[in-house]
N, C-alpha and C positions, 0 to 999 in steps of 0.2 A: 271584691265586688265585681259582678259581671257587667261587662261593657255593653250597653244597649246598641243594637244595630241601627244605623241611620239609613234612611232611604232617600236622602237628598242626592243631587248630582252637582258636580263641581262647576265653577264659573266657566272654565274652559270648555267643558262638555256642553254646557248650556248654550254657549256661543255657536258651537258646531251644530247643535240641534236647531237653533234658530235659522241658520243658513239652510238646513235641510227642509225645515218647514216652509221657507220661502219658495224652495224648488217645488214642493208639493202644491202650494197655493197657485203658483204660476201655471202648473200643468192641470190641476184638478178643478179649477174654477173657484167660485166665491164660496164663502162660509161665513158663519156668524158665531160669536161666543154667547152662550146663554147659560142660565141655571135651570136644570131640569129636575122634575120629581123622579126619584129612583123607581117609583112604581110604574113609570112609563118607558122604562128602558128594557130592551130585550137583547139576548145574545144572538149573534148572526149565525144561523145554521150552515151558511155557505162558507164561512171562514174556518180553516183548520184550527182546532183547539189543542192547546197543550194541557190544559187543566181537565181533570175528570169531574170536579164539582161544578154544579150549575146553580142557577138562581133558586130553584126549589130546595136544593140541599142547604143553601145558606139561610133562606127564609124559614124553612120548615124543619130543618134538621135532616141528617142522613138516616135513611131507613136501616134498621139493624140487619135486614135480609138482603141489603144491597151487595151484589157480588164484588163491587169495588170499594167496600166499606173502609178497609184499612188504608188504601191509597187516598181516598177522599178525606179521611180523618187527618192524615198527615198534611194534606194540602190546606185544610181548614186551620190547622195549627200555625202554618206559615202565614196564612192570610191574617191571622189574629195579630201577628207582629206588625204587619202593615197597618192594620186597623188601629193599633195603639198609637202609631205615628199620626194617622189621620185624625184621631180624637184630639190630639194636642196641637197639631200644625195644619190640619186640613189637607185637602188634595192639592199638592203643589202644581201638578201639570194637569190641565183639563183632559178628560177622555175625548175620544173622537167618535162621532156617531153620524148616521144619516137618517133622515125621516122616512118612515114607511107607514102610511095611514096615520093613525093616532099615536103610534109608538115610534121609538127611536132605537135603531139597531147599532150595536157597538162595532166599530171598525178597529179601534185600538183602545186599550185601557180596561180590559176585562177584570184584571186583578184589582185595580183601583175601585172599580164599581162594586165588586163582591166584598172587598174589605170595607168600603163605606157602609154597606148594609150591615156588616158585622159590627161596625162602630156605632150603629144606631142612627146614622144620618138619614134624613128624609130627602135631601136634594144633593146634586152634584154639578159642578161646573163642567160644561161640555163645549166642544167645538163642533158645530153642526154643519155638515156639507149638504148642499141642495140635492146632490145625487151621490150615490155610492161610488167612491173612487174605484177604478178598475186597473188591473194589470200592474204596470210600472208604478203608477201613483199609489195604489193600494199597498204595494210592498214598501214604498218609502214611508208611508204613514205608520205602518206596522214596525218599521225599523226604529222610528222615533220612540214608539212605545217600548220596544224591547231594549233599546240602548239605555233607557232610564232604569232598567231593572238590574239589581245587583246579584240576583240569583241565577241569571242566565249563564249557561255554560258556554265555553269557547266554541264548542261544536255547534251549538244553536246560533251563535253570532255568525259563524262562518256560513251556516245554512241560509241565514237572512241575506248576507251579502251575495251569496251565489244566486238566490232567488231574484234579487234586485237586478243583478247583471243579466240574468236570463230574460226577465221581463223587459229590460231596457233594449236588449237586442231584438226581442220580438216586435217592439214598437218602432225601433229606429233602424232595423236591419243589422246584419252581422257586421261588427266593427272590432278593430283591435282594441283590447282592453288594457289600459296602462294606468299607472298610479294617478296621473293628472286627470284622466277621465273619471276615475272612481272618486277622487276628491271633489270634482265638480258635481257629480251626481248626488253624493251623499253628505257633503259638507264636512268631510273628515279633514284632518291635517294630511299633508303629503306623506309624512313618515308613517302615519297609521294606514293610509291607503297602500303604501308599499308593503308594509307588514302583512296586511290582509291578502294581497295578491300573492306574496311569497308563500304564505301558509296554504292558500287554496291550491297551490301547485307543489305542495310538499311531497317528499317521498312517502311511499305507502306505510312505512313503519311509524312515521311521525303522525300521519293522519289516523292510523289505527288507535294510537294512544290518546289522541284528542277525542276520538269517538268514545273511547272507554272512560273518558273523564280523568285520565291520569295526567294530561297536560292541559292546564287551565289558563295559562298566561300567554297573551298574544306575542309579547316581546320574546319570551323563551321559545315559543313555537317557531317564530321566524328565524331565530338564531339556529335552532336545530335543523330547520328546513334547508339552510344554506350550507350544511356540512355535507360534502360530497362523498367522503369515505364512509362506507357502511359500518366498518368496525368502530371508527371514531364516533359516529353518530349513535351507535348502540350504547357505547359507554356513556355518552352525554345524556341520552334518553333515560338510562337507568339512574343517573345522578339527579336528573330533573325530577323523576318520580319519587326519589328518596328525599327531595326537599331542598336541593341545592339552589342557591340564589342565582340571579342572572350573572352577577360578577364571577361567581364560582364556576358557572358553566363556561363562561368565556375563557377563564384560566385553564380549565380542564381541556377544552378543545384546542387551545393554543399549545398546551403541553403535549397532547397527543400528536399534533402536527409536527412538533419538534422531534419527538421520538421517532415518528415515521420517517422523517427526513434523514435522521441519523442512521436508521436501519437501512434505508435505500442506499446511502453512501457506502455502507459496509458491504452490501451484496452487489454493488455495481460490477459489471464485467471487467475482468483484469485487463490492464493495458498491455499492449505488446511490448516486449523487451526482455531483458535477461530474467530468467526464471529465479524466483526467490527460493533459496534452499535452506535457510535457517532464520530463526527469529532472534533479533538482537535485543536480548534482555538477559544478560548472561549469554548462554548459547545452548540451543537445543533444536533438534529437528523432530522431536517427539510431540506431535500435536496434542496427544492426550494429556501431556503435562500442562499445556496452556489452557486446554479445556477445563481441566480440574481446578486450575487456579481461578479462572473466571467464574466457574460454577460455585466455587467455595466462597467467593465474594458476594455473588448474587443472592445466596441464601440468607445473608445478613439483612436485618430489617431495613437499614438505611439505603440499601442498594437493590432490594427486591423490585422496586418500581421500574428498574431498567431492564428487567428480564426480556421484555419484548424486543429491545434493541438488538439482542444477540440471538433471537429465536430462530433466525433463518441462515445462520452462518454455516457454510460448508467446511467442516473442520478438517477435511482432507485437502483443502486448498490452502497452501501455506501463505499465499498472499492475503486471503481473507482472514486467516487466523492471526497473521501479524497485525493487520488493521484492527481486528477485534481487540487484541491485547493493548494496542496503543489507545484505542477508544476507552478501554477500561481504566487505563492510567489517567487519561484525561478526565473521566468522570470522577475518579477517586480524588484527584487533585482539586477538582471543583467542590466536591462534597466536604472534603477536609478543610478547605479554605473557608467554606461557609460556616 
């Protein structure tokens, strides 16, 4: 049986949104909660829109010759899922509007409004501002709307945070942005604020995969953004895209760091002192023998994961070759003991 998608938000998130709403109210002035006829609600042409469908598409249907017909049809199908929830549970969170003449224009809640029409509703609960919120306050209100959406991508969430910070600095002047400031502005937890700032400053490869929709989880994105090694980060990104859990990603990154540390120890500059002239395991001064032994072990399935540890060995350096062989013995003892 297919599990129905729920459009509610958690108690913890609701508390965070309440704090954010208080910030908006303190900055944007008075408002009132009312029930409005859907026939008197308009979309705001000045607000950037994510949806292609508009009120006429929902009320009258999409024209067959519409150049955006396929995209609009897909959006209508997704709105029908929300409409199903509204039919049974109503609109959980009021939309936000401002009055303009005899009509009300939507600041936040466009999807809820359109889905309510699809659900056959005649009225909708709304929070009415006396004046249209502007700049920083507008971005905060829209953040509340977007945070309640389950279909919003991580890239879109980051864009919202980026816009809010930009508007905040426009209003209050350039200021250092830290997790505490972001928490106070948006009503997030301190850990969430830290994660958002980390990801906003993530390396280009992490940001690219977020934009492509391949990295969708904030916690995973923050973990990847904190990996300084390009090689390790690439492996972790590939694993993330393949579906690895947060726990698995942490394990992979830690393992990569351990392997890198072992590799660096092997290729460290030789210390001054008496030149090593033979390898003490039996006795040989033929480095090809040691190389063949090590490579013969590494092609085995249980040891292939250690290939990178030996990838930069200078086989003509007897000291490095000796350390490599000792490292191999250490690895084999550990693997066999396990």
